[in-house]
C-alpha positions as CSV (number, residue, x, y, z in Angstrom):
1,M,6.9,-5.2,-26.2
2,R,8.5,-5.9,-29.6
3,G,8.2,-3.2,-32.2
4,T,5.2,-1.2,-33.2
5,S,3.2,-4.0,-34.8
6,T,2.0,-5.5,-31.5
7,T,-1.6,-6.5,-31.5
8,C,-3.9,-7.6,-28.6
9,D,-4.2,-11.3,-28.5
10,V,-7.8,-11.0,-27.2
11,C,-9.4,-8.3,-29.4
12,G,-6.9,-7.6,-32.2
13,R,-6.4,-3.9,-31.4
14,V,-3.0,-2.5,-32.6
15,K,-0.8,-1.0,-30.0
16,G,-0.4,2.8,-30.2
17,E,2.2,5.1,-28.7
18,T,0.6,5.9,-25.4
19,N,-1.4,2.7,-24.7
20,H,-0.9,1.0,-21.3
21,W,-0.7,-2.6,-22.2
22,L,-0.3,-5.8,-20.1
23,V,1.4,-9.1,-20.8
24,A,-0.1,-12.3,-19.4
25,V,2.8,-14.6,-18.6
26,S,2.5,-18.3,-17.8
27,L,5.0,-21.2,-17.5
28,L,4.2,-24.0,-19.9
29,D,2.6,-27.0,-18.2
30,H,2.0,-25.2,-14.9
31,A,-1.1,-23.7,-13.4
32,G,-1.2,-19.9,-12.8
33,I,-0.9,-16.7,-14.7
34,L,0.8,-13.4,-14.1
35,Y,-0.4,-10.1,-15.5
36,Q,2.3,-7.4,-15.6
37,P,2.8,-4.1,-17.4
38,A,4.2,-4.7,-20.8
39,E,7.3,-2.6,-20.0
40,L,8.3,-5.1,-17.4
41,A,7.9,-8.2,-19.6
42,S,11.1,-9.9,-20.4
43,D,12.6,-9.2,-23.8
44,P,13.7,-11.4,-25.5
45,R,10.8,-13.6,-24.5
46,K,11.8,-17.0,-23.1
47,S,10.7,-20.1,-24.9
48,D,9.4,-22.0,-21.9
49,Y,6.8,-19.3,-21.1
50,T,3.6,-18.3,-22.9
51,Y,3.2,-14.5,-23.4
52,I,-0.2,-13.0,-24.3
53,D,-0.2,-9.3,-25.3
54,I,-3.3,-7.5,-23.8
55,C,-4.5,-4.0,-24.6
56,G,-6.0,-3.2,-21.2
57,H,-8.0,-4.3,-18.2
58,N,-11.1,-5.2,-20.1
59,C,-9.3,-7.6,-22.3
60,A,-7.3,-8.9,-19.3
61,G,-10.6,-9.7,-17.6
62,K,-11.8,-11.5,-20.7
63,H,-8.6,-13.4,-20.9
64,F,-8.7,-14.4,-17.3
65,A,-12.3,-15.6,-17.5
66,A,-11.4,-17.7,-20.6
67,W,-8.3,-19.1,-18.8
68,L,-10.4,-19.9,-15.7
69,A,-13.1,-21.6,-17.7
70,D,-10.6,-23.7,-19.5
71,S,-8.8,-24.6,-16.2
72,T,-12.1,-25.6,-14.6
73,R,-13.1,-27.7,-17.6
74,T,-9.8,-29.5,-17.5
75,Q,-10.2,-30.2,-13.8
76,Q,-13.7,-31.6,-14.4
77,E,-12.4,-33.8,-17.2
78,D,-9.7,-35.2,-14.9
79,V,-12.2,-36.0,-12.2
80,C,-14.5,-37.8,-14.7
81,Q,-11.7,-39.9,-16.0
82,Q,-10.9,-41.2,-12.5
C-alpha cells in the first residue's frame, strides 16, 4: 500500500493503521483476478496490471460480483455478435 491516504476503490473508506486490506490484481486484457493481502502487493505497482485497493472481505465480494457480472455481459455480447 502506498502511504496513509489509501482509500477503498469499492466503498471509499480510508485505510487506518490496523485495517486488513486486500488488493485485487489483474493483468490488462486477460481474464482472471487475484485477491491478496495488501502487504504482499508489489510496490511500486507495475503498469501492465490493474490494482484495486479493497478494505475487506465484504467489499472484495462486491468487487468480485461486479467483475463477474461484467465478464458475463462481455461474453454474452461476443456471442450475440457472432
